[in-house]
C-alpha positions in Angstrom: 134.4 65.7 35.1 134.0 69.4 35.3 130.8 69.4 33.1 129.3 67.0 35.8 130.4 69.5 38.6 128.8 72.4 36.6 125.5 70.4 36.2 125.6 69.2 39.9 126.1 72.6 41.2 123.2 74.0 38.9 121.1 71.0 40.3 121.6 72.2 43.8 121.0 75.7 43.1 117.8 75.0 41.2 116.2 72.9 44.4 117.5 75.7 46.6 115.6 78.5 44.5 112.5 76.2 44.8 112.8 75.7 48.4 113.6 79.3 49.0 110.5 80.6 47.1 108.5 78.2 49.1 109.9 79.8 52.1 108.8 83.1 51.3 105.3 82.0 51.2 104.8 82.5 55.0 106.5 85.2 57.2 107.6 82.8 59.8 109.5 80.9 57.1 110.7 84.1 55.1 114.0 84.4 56.3 114.9 80.8 55.9 113.8 80.9 52.4 115.8 84.1 51.9 118.9 82.1 53.1 118.3 79.0 50.9 117.8 81.4 48.1 121.2 83.2 48.7 123.0 79.7 49.2 121.4 78.5 45.7 122.8 81.7 44.2 126.3 81.1 45.3 126.2 77.6 44.1 125.0 79.0 40.7 127.8 81.4 40.8 130.4 78.5 42.0 129.1 76.6 38.9 129.4 79.1 36.4 132.8 79.7 37.5 133.6 76.2 36.7 132.5 76.4 33.0 134.9 75.3 30.5 133.9 78.1 28.2 135.5 80.4 30.3 138.5 81.9 28.7 139.7 84.5 31.1 139.0 85.2 34.8 140.1 88.8 34.8 136.8 90.4 33.6 134.8 88.0 35.8 136.9 88.8 38.9 136.6 92.7 38.1 132.8 92.0 37.9 132.4 90.1 41.1 134.5 92.8 42.9 132.6 95.9 41.6 129.2 94.2 42.0 130.0 93.1 45.5 131.2 96.4 46.4 127.9 98.0 45.4 125.6 95.4 46.7 127.5 95.9 50.2 127.0 99.5 50.2 123.5 99.6 49.0 122.7 96.9 51.9 124.6 99.0 54.5 123.7 102.7 53.4 120.1 102.1 52.0 117.3 102.2 54.9 114.8 99.9 55.0 112.0 102.7 54.1 113.8 102.9 51.0 113.6 99.2 50.1 111.1 99.8 47.0 113.6 102.2 45.3 116.3 99.7 45.9 114.5 96.9 44.7 113.4 99.0 41.6 117.3 99.3 40.9 118.0 95.7 41.3 115.4 95.1 38.7 117.0 97.4 36.3 120.3 96.1 37.0 119.4 92.3 36.4 117.3 93.3 33.4 120.1 95.2 32.0 122.4 92.4 32.4 120.1 90.1 30.7 119.6 92.7 27.7 123.5 92.9 27.7 124.0 89.2 27.3 121.4 89.0 24.5 123.2 92.0 22.4 126.6 90.2 22.7 125.2 86.9 21.8 123.6 88.7 18.5 126.7 90.9 18.0 128.9 87.7 18.0 126.6 85.3 16.1 124.2 87.4 13.9 123.1 85.7 11.0 124.2 82.4 12.1 121.3 82.2 14.5 118.5 79.9 13.9 114.9 80.8 14.5 114.7 79.1 18.0 118.0 81.1 19.5 116.9 84.5 17.6 113.6 83.9 19.4 115.3 83.6 22.6 117.6 86.6 22.3 114.9 88.6 21.1 112.5 87.9 23.6 115.1 88.4 26.1 116.4 91.9 24.9 113.1 93.0 24.5 111.7 92.2 27.9 115.3 93.3 29.4 115.2 96.7 27.9 111.5 97.2 28.6 112.3 96.4 32.2 115.6 98.1 32.6 113.9 101.8 31.8 110.8 100.9 33.3 112.5 100.1 36.5 114.7 103.4 36.3 111.3 105.4 35.9 109.8 103.6 38.7 112.8 104.3 40.9 112.7 108.0 40.0 108.7 108.1 41.0 109.5 106.6 44.2 112.6 108.6 45.0 110.8 111.8 44.4 113.1 112.8 41.4 110.0 112.9 39.0 106.4 113.2 40.1 104.5 110.3 41.4 101.2 111.2 39.5 100.8 109.9 36.1 102.4 111.6 33.1 99.7 111.8 30.3 99.0 113.4 26.9 96.2 112.6 24.4 96.2 109.5 22.4 99.0 108.3 24.9 97.7 104.6 25.2 97.1 104.4 21.3 100.9 105.4 20.4 102.1 103.3 23.2 100.3 100.1 21.7 101.4 100.8 18.4 104.7 101.2 19.5 104.6 97.9 21.2 102.9 96.1 18.2 105.6 97.8 15.7 108.4 96.4 18.2 107.0 93.0 18.0 106.6 92.9 14.4 110.4 93.8 14.0 110.9 90.8 16.7 108.7 88.5 13.9 110.7 89.7 11.1 114.0 89.1 12.9 112.9 85.4 13.1 112.8 85.1 9.5 116.0 87.2 8.8 118.3 87.1 11.7 121.2 88.7 9.6 119.2 92.1 9.6 121.5 93.8 12.5 120.1 97.2 11.9 116.4 96.0 12.5 117.7 94.4 15.5 119.1 97.3 17.1 116.1 99.3 16.1 113.9 96.8 18.1 116.5 97.3 21.1 116.2 100.8 21.1 112.3 100.8 20.7 111.8 98.3 23.6 114.1 100.7 26.0 111.9 103.9 24.8 108.8 101.6 25.4 110.0 101.0 28.9 109.9 104.7 29.8 106.5 105.1 28.0 104.9 102.1 30.1 105.6 103.4 33.3 105.4 107.0 33.1 101.6 107.2 32.9 101.3 104.8 35.8 100.7 106.9 39.2 102.8 106.1 42.3 99.7 104.5 44.0 100.2 101.5 41.8 103.8 101.3 42.3 103.1 97.9 44.0 101.5 96.4 41.1 104.2 97.8 38.9 107.2 96.5 41.1 105.8 93.0 40.9 105.2 93.0 37.1 108.8 94.3 36.3 110.0 91.8 38.7 108.2 89.2 36.5 109.6 90.9 33.3 113.0 90.6 34.7 112.6 86.9 35.5 111.2 86.1 32.0 114.3 87.9 30.6 116.6 85.9 32.6 114.6 82.7 31.7 115.2 83.5 28.0 118.7 84.2 28.7 119.2 80.8 29.7 117.7 79.5 26.4 120.0 81.6 24.7 123.1 80.7 26.5 122.0 77.0 27.0 122.1 77.6 30.7 119.7 75.3 32.7 119.8 77.1 36.1 119.1 80.5 34.5 115.9 78.8 32.6 114.5 77.5 36.0 115.2 80.5 38.2 113.9 82.8 35.6 110.9 80.9 35.1 110.2 80.5 39.0 110.8 84.5 39.3 108.9 85.4 36.2 105.7 83.6 37.0 105.9 84.3 40.6 106.3 87.9 39.9 103.4 87.5 37.5 101.1 85.6 39.8 101.7 88.3 42.6 100.8 91.1 40.3 97.3 89.4 39.7 96.7 89.1 43.4 97.9 92.7 43.9 95.3 93.8 41.3 92.6 91.6 42.9 93.4 93.3 46.2 92.5 96.9 44.5 89.6 95.3 42.7 91.3 96.4 39.3 92.3 94.7 36.4 96.0 94.6 35.1 94.9 96.6 31.7 93.3 99.5 34.2 96.7 99.6 36.2 98.7 99.7 33.1 96.6 102.2 30.9 94.3 103.6 33.5 96.6 106.8 34.4 95.0 106.2 37.9 95.8 109.2 40.1 96.0 111.8 37.0 93.8 114.9 37.6 91.1 113.7 35.1 90.9 110.3 37.3 90.3 111.9 40.4 88.1 114.7 39.8 84.9 112.8 40.2 85.5 112.7 44.0 86.7 116.3 44.8 83.1 117.7 45.6 81.8 114.6 47.5 83.6 115.4 50.9 82.0 117.9 53.3 82.6 119.2 56.7 85.9 120.1 58.5 88.7 117.8 60.2 88.8 117.7 63.8 92.5 118.2 65.2 93.3 116.3 68.5 96.5 116.8 70.8 98.8 114.5 72.2 97.2 114.3 75.9 93.7 113.2 74.7 94.8 110.5 72.3 96.9 109.0 75.2 94.4 108.9 77.5 92.0 107.2 74.7 94.9 104.6 74.1 95.8 103.9 77.8 92.1 103.1 78.8 91.4 101.1 75.8 90.8 97.3 75.6 91.9 96.8 72.0 93.9 99.2 69.7 94.6 98.2 66.0 97.4 100.1 64.3 97.3 100.6 60.6 100.6 101.5 58.8 100.9 103.2 55.5 103.5 104.7 53.5 103.8 107.7 55.9 105.3 105.0 58.6 107.9 104.1 56.1 109.0 107.8 55.2 108.9 108.8 59.0 110.9 105.7 59.8 108.4 105.1 62.6 108.4 101.4 62.8 110.4 101.1 65.7 108.3 103.8 67.6 105.0 102.2 66.9 106.6 98.8 68.3 107.6 101.0 71.5 104.2 102.4 71.9 102.8 98.7 71.4 105.0 97.6 74.3 103.8 100.2 76.6 99.9 99.7 75.9 100.5 95.8 76.1 102.1 96.5 79.7 98.7 98.3 80.7 96.7 95.1 79.4 95.8 96.8 76.0 95.3 94.1 73.0 97.4 95.5 70.2 97.0 94.2 66.8 98.5 95.5 63.2 96.2 95.6 60.2 98.0 95.1 56.9 96.5 96.0 53.7 98.2 94.0 50.7 99.1 97.2 48.7 100.1 99.4 51.5 103.3 101.0 50.7 105.1 101.1 47.7 106.0 97.6 47.4 104.5 94.0 48.0 105.1 93.1 51.7 106.4 96.7 52.3 104.7 97.2 55.7 105.4 93.6 56.7 109.3 94.2 56.1 109.4 97.4 58.1 107.4 96.0 60.9 109.7 92.8 61.1 112.7 95.0 61.4 111.1 96.4 64.6 110.5 93.0 65.9 106.8 93.0 65.7 105.5 89.4 66.1 104.2 87.8 63.0 101.2 86.6 65.2 100.4 90.2 65.7 99.7 91.2 62.0 96.6 90.6 60.4 95.7 90.7 56.8 92.5 92.7 55.6 90.2 89.6 55.6 91.4 88.6 59.3 90.8 92.3 61.0 88.0 94.0 59.1 85.2 92.1 61.4 87.3 93.4 64.6 87.0 97.2 64.0 83.5 97.5 65.5 84.8 96.0 68.7 88.0 98.2 68.5 88.3 100.9 70.9 90.9 103.0 69.0 92.1 102.4 65.4 95.5 104.4 64.9 96.1 105.1 61.2 99.9 105.8 60.5 100.2 107.7 57.2 97.7 105.5 55.3 95.2 107.2 53.1 93.8 105.3 50.1 93.6 101.8 51.9 91.4 103.4 54.6 89.4 105.5 52.0 85.6 104.6 52.9 84.6 106.1 49.4 85.9 102.6 48.0 83.0 100.9 49.9 80.3 103.8 49.9 80.8 105.9 46.9 80.3 104.2 43.6 81.5 107.2 41.8 84.8 107.2 43.2 88.0 106.1 41.3 88.8 103.7 43.8 84.8 102.1 44.0 85.0 98.6 44.9 88.7 98.4 46.4 88.7 96.2 49.3 89.8 98.4 52.4 90.5 98.2 56.1 87.3 99.6 57.4 88.8 101.5 60.3 85.7 103.9 60.0 83.7 101.3 61.9 86.1 101.5 65.1 84.8 103.7 68.0 87.4 105.9 67.6 90.0 106.6 64.7 93.1 108.6 65.2 95.1 109.5 61.8 98.8 110.5 62.0 99.5 112.8 59.1 102.1 115.4 58.2 99.2 117.8 57.2 96.1 118.1 55.5 97.1 116.9 51.9 95.7 114.0 50.0 97.4 110.7 49.6 99.7 109.3 46.8 96.8 108.7 44.6 95.7 112.3 45.2 92.1 111.5 46.1 90.5 113.3 49.1 89.4 110.8 52.1 86.1 111.4 53.8 87.4 109.3 56.7 89.3 112.4 57.8 86.0 114.3 58.2 83.8 111.9 60.3 82.8 112.3 63.5 84.6 109.6 64.9 88.3 110.5 63.7 90.8 112.9 65.2 93.6 114.3 63.1 97.1 114.3 65.1 99.4 116.5 62.7 103.1 116.4 62.6 106.0 114.0 61.8 104.7 110.4 63.0 107.8 109.2 64.7 107.8 112.2 66.6 103.9 112.1 67.4 104.3 108.3 68.4 107.3 109.1 70.7 105.2 111.7 72.6 102.4 109.4 72.7 104.4 106.7 74.2 105.6 109.2 76.9 102.2 110.4 77.5 100.4 106.8 77.9 103.3 105.9 80.2 102.1 108.5 82.7 98.4 108.3 81.9 
């Protein structure tokens, strides 16, 4: 009877995971999708707790208490602006759990494993180890614990690929001889090392793709765990996670007009990759003040806000919404242009604006909004850089040539909110800042927007 209850719980969990993933396909149903996925996870946990193979509940209860405490603390104290870092840590935790399960299974059964089970365990441990250290490096880059620009050295790609091929070779050897435990632990150690070497040469500007790709690895590791321990819900959930993450990675690369190999091995953002563009920008940046910008905004017919990572770091999403409310009260049409790779993880800007209760109907994707910029009175760029860089469109020598951008430079007036005159996360100069239609409003974005709100009210 217990087995039927377990399988029934797993079946319900699997259905809820599928419905939850479907719900995440649209902003209006995303919240419902998350609730369904959470209930699915609860059903999966309940099913697992009923499993007949459980010998003692002490360690399980301890793990539940510790994990729940950490999760609750992170949800309470980690701000929405730090969601990319938190997501990277979650990927690391999940992947490490999968790797530990695989190591445990090998330690217990070792030479008794058949080729299929050894293959599942080896795949699980390899991907789990790579994702663990890769996610931790991504967290360090996003948190500023290490530099965001690529860490490169001569012959790096050749060394990394050689290490990967050697690690895969060890994995194949283990399929033939599962009893070679020193070889198994060598493969595990090399996989942990490869995770570090894989992400270190990737620039912080490419973190959205890396985040979704690491999510894919973690999902596939979970699926392999399911095969290793004969757990159906892990196989289904891991496969859904793995392939959806991979598809998202491909879509993100398409949004940047770059290949996956270029993202992983191109060291985009290093000094050598950006040197070509440095001499292509001429002129001076025109600084503007709050009062001048307020008058432009107050008498505009249409204003488009373009949020970027600078909005996240300034935690200015609520202030943007307040300014938009004031403009709308004056009859101004307000829209938000969202680039698919703005921020540091997929959907980063959507999440922040949703937190500020910005209506989904006001959010427009790149393809929907670009044709409206020529008829827009003011485009307000809040901490975005690379996604509005016109060199991607106009300069074939640019490292980001061909990348689809938000064409804010076609608006009648452009106001850029920046802390200073520095370059974006990709380390590339932006000619937009030197154009005659552009005014630079320097300072903390949240403070600048708050002062703009007050000035617009009295304009």
